[in-house]
C-alpha positions, 0 to 999 in steps of 0.5 A: 453499501450496496450489493454489487459494491459489496461482491466487487470488492469483498471476495471469499476465498475457500479454503482447502486444507484441514488445518484450515477448517476453523478458518475463513478468508475474504480479501478486499479489493482494493485494486478494483476501486479506480480504473487508473489503479487503485489501492492504499495508496488513495487512501493516502493521497485522499487527506494530503489531496484535502491538505494541498488544496485548503493551501491553494497548492496547485503542484504536489510533488514527491519521491519514488522509483522507476517502478513505484505504485506510489508515483503511479497513482499520485500522477493518477490523482493528480490528474483526476483532481486537476494538480499538476504532477512533479515526481522526484525519481532515484535514478537515471533517465539514460536508462529509459522510462520503466511503464510505471514512468511512461504513464506518469508522464501520460497523465501529466506529471513531470518527472526529475530523476536524481541520483542515488545520494542526491535522493537520500536526502528527501527528508532533509529539511533543507533539501525540502527547502531546495524543492519548495524554491524551485518548483512554484506553489509545491505541496509537498508528500513523503514517498509512498504517503508516508506521513500524519495526513496519509495514516488518516485517510487508511483509518477509512479502509476500516470505515469502507469494510464495517459498511459492508456489515461482515462479520470478522475480526482480524484485519490484515495488511502488506507493510512497508514503512507502516503508515498503512498500517498505523491508520487502519490500527487508529480506525479499528475496534479494540474487540478486532484484530490487526496484523502486518506482513512486513515486506521490508527485511531488517526495519525492526524498529516498524512498531516504533514507528506505527505506535507513534503514528498512531498517537499522531493520529490523535487514536487512543485505539489499544487495538490488538496488532503485531508484525510478522518479520519474516516472510519479506523473502530476501528484502523489498521487491525481492522474489524466492523461488518459494513466493514466486511459485505461490504467486502463480498458484494462487492466481490459477486457482483463484482468479486473482493477479497478485503483485510479488511486492506486497500482496503476494507476501501478504498472501504467502504470509497468512496461508502459510501461518493458516496451515501451521493452525497458527491462525485457528478462529480466525474470521480474515480480513486480506486487504488487496493493496493493489499495485498491480502496475507493477507485474509489469516488472516480473518478466514471468507474471502474465495476466 
């Protein structure tokens, strides 16, 4: 791996507080991977797109909200890889298109708006069959790319890091439904730790979800991993005053844009744990999972 690519994707963070003297922190800039938007979603889609092609499918269908990183990434990937894309969008078209959906539509995605009650059926087998019957030759990817193939793709994030030949002992990422974390746990060596910072409120069974996904991915890895649940700041896409102040200060200090949904909470949690002395002797790599397109939904953020 070239030094230029390493310097582009791996960014050292200078920690200056007394509590951080035995800690090092670098950020893996997955947000820099692709001109149309990188991030972990690219990894989640990697093997799903390969499977769709292997099955001879020409259309990719998935689900998301008005600011969905997954929908945004799927539209971009479909454009790049020659697939037609369909987005089942939670909400009403009458409310207008967010910049996220405007991008997706400009990249060729066909948008279908559904009610919240219909959207809750996105995991129902009968509903999925109706979609397959309604749209010709489509391959359905779960919301967020959260399936075994999505987790398998995220294991490749570890390989990317290992190609840098850098010394680290803790890999940290934001955690939603757990598929990114499961992939990382599947791919990492047993002498390293993995830490997930949950961005959801009340999803306390995510550990069981991750463990099952690791098992389904064919991994017997016994890597030391855990999830911290106290840094959700009110729940998914919620932003506390404390988190807002942290993001603005972090961006001014390090010139790295964060999204408030995932990476902002990840870095907030890591900095808090460092200051409390909970991460002493850790050489940390934090995964910047992208999602910067969603910053456009927060009027207090400016690029």
